N, C-alpha and C positions, 0 to 999 in steps of 0.2 A: 671801842671808842667811847661808849657810854660810861664805862667804869672810869676811864681817864678823866672825862669831864666831871664826873662826880667827885673824884679826888681833888681836882683843881678847885672846884666850887667850895668844897669843905675847907681847904687851906685858905682861900680868899676870905670866906666868911669868918674863920677863926682869927685870921690876921686883923680883919676889920674890927672884930669884937674885942680883941685884946687892946688894939689901938684906942678904941672908944673908951674902954675902961680906964686906961692910963690918962686919956684926955680929961675925963671927968675927975679922976683922982688928983692929977697934977694941976689942972686948971688952964692949961694952955697946950696948943698943938706942938709948940717947940719943945717943951719939957716931955710931952708924951713921946715925941720922936726920939729924943735923947734916951729915954728909958727903953724904947724898943731897940735902938741901936746897941745899947749896953747888953740887952738880953740876947740879941742875935749874934753879937761878937762872942759872947760866952758859949753859944751853941757851936760857933765856928772853932773855937779852941778845943771844945770837948770832942768834936769829930775829927780833929786833925790826924790822929793815928789812922782812922779809917780812910781819910783822903789820901794819905801817903801810901797805904797798902793798895788802894785802887789804882794809883798812879804807877806803882811798881808792877801790878798785874797787867796794866795796859802796855807798858814797855816790854814785858816778857812776851805778850801776845804778838807785838810787832816783830820782835826778834825771832819768834817761832815761825811766823809767816815768811820772813826774809830767808830764814834757813831752809824752809820747805820749798821755796821757789827758787833758791839760789840766785836771787836778784832779778829773776826773769818774771815780769808781771803777767805774762801771757798764760801761765799755768793756773 
């Protein structure tokens, strides 16, 4: 649990730091937010193949469980 808290804290501090940098660079919170949105949408497009493969793996897992239990949830 301590490791998870550390990871979350690092991400929060990094996000706040990047936002503060854009705020000082752009001069307004609105433009800083727009710049952050642009960056985050780029990350989303970059990881789209990974997202699709994770979705496919989840569906395959569900199908495997359904086949193993033959639709009977008691097993």
